[in-house]
N, C-alpha and C positions, 0 to 999 in steps of 0.2 A: 285630243289635238293631233292632227295629222300633218306632218311636215312634207312639203313637196319634194324637197331634196332627198329625204329618207325613202319616200315612196318610189321615186324615180330610180334611185340607186338600187333599191331592193329588187325591183323588177329585173334589172340587168344581172345582179348578183344571184338571184334565184335561178335564172336561166343557166348561168354558168355552173351553179351547184348541181342542177338537175343533169346537165351534160356530163359533169364529172362523176356523178353517181352511177350513170349508165356505163361510163368507162370503167369504174371500179368493179361494177357487176360483171362485165364481160371479161375483164382481165383476171378476175378472181378465181376462176376454176382451173387456171394453170399456174398462177402466181399469187402472192398475197393480195387479199382483197376479197371480193365475193358479194353474195347477196346481203349479208348482214350489214357490213360497213356501207355498201351502196345504198341500202334502205335508210340507214341513219343519215347519210349525207343528203339524200333526196328529201327526207322528212325535215331536215334542217332548213332546206330552201323554203318549204311551206311554213315552217315556224317563223322564220324571218319575215315572210310576207304577211303572216298573221299579225305580228307585232307592228309592222309598218302600216297596215290597213285595219282590218277587223276580221273576226272569225267568219262572218257572213261572206265577205269578199273572198277570203281564202277558200271557203267551201265551194263558192261559185266557180272559182278558178280550177279547183280540183275536179269538179263535175261528177264525182262519184262519192258515195258515202265511204269514209275510210274504214269503217268496221266491215263493210261488205268486201272491200279490197283485201283486208287482212284475212277474212274467211276464204276468199278465192285463192289467196296465196297459200294457205294451208292445203287446199285441194290440189293446186299445181305442184307443190312440193311432194305431196303423196304420190302424184302421178309419176314424178321422177323416180320414185322407188319401185313402183309397180312395173316399170319397163323391164326390170331384171327378171321378173316372174315369167314373162313371155319367153325369155331365153333359157328358162330352167335353172336360174341361179338364185342365190339368196337375195332377199329384199334389200334394196339400196345398193346393189352392186352396180358399178358404173358400166354402162353400155355405150359403145361408140359406133358412129356411122360416118364413113368417109365418103364425101361426095367429090368425085373427080371432075376437074374442069379441063385443063390443058396438060396432057402428059403427066408430069411429076407433081404439079400443084394440085392441092385438094383442100376441101373445106371440112374440118372435123366437127361433127355435131355429137353431143353426148347427153345422157340423162342427168349427168352432173350439172350441166347448164340449166336444164329444166328445173332441177331442185333449187339451184341458186336463184333463179327467177322467182320461184315460189317463196323462198325466204325473203327476197327483196320486197315482194308485195306484202308479205305478212308483217315485216318490220315496219315498212313505210306506213301501212294502214294502222297498225297497232299504236305506233308512236303518235300519229296524227289524231287518232281517236282519243287518246289520253290528253293530248295538248288542247284539242278543241273543247273537250269537256271541262278541263280546268279553266280555260280562258272564258268560257261562257258563264261559269260560276262567278267570275269577278265582275 
């Protein structure tokens, strides 16, 4: 049985949870948060959507197999570690690139952020793979 109120509310709540998960991801490499908690929050959005609708609708909304997303996340996280090798430093040493805009303001980019994005993808995909498999068994 699908409730119209639950389905409608879940769509709004899932969008808010996904936006907050990206905020937690981007905030995390300088402050508390990061890829792990961001991935958990993002997976929670799709878990809630799965409960409100069905596994098939949630998989259609995701548009990518979650296990492939988890594997790609592991690859992206490894790329974050390899960046240090090109600078002649130990594996997973953070490397920073500062892109200057106007005078004193700049945009810092780092391999730490690349690693966090990989962790986000791996956690997001891993949790959804598990939940979709369990939900399909029921």
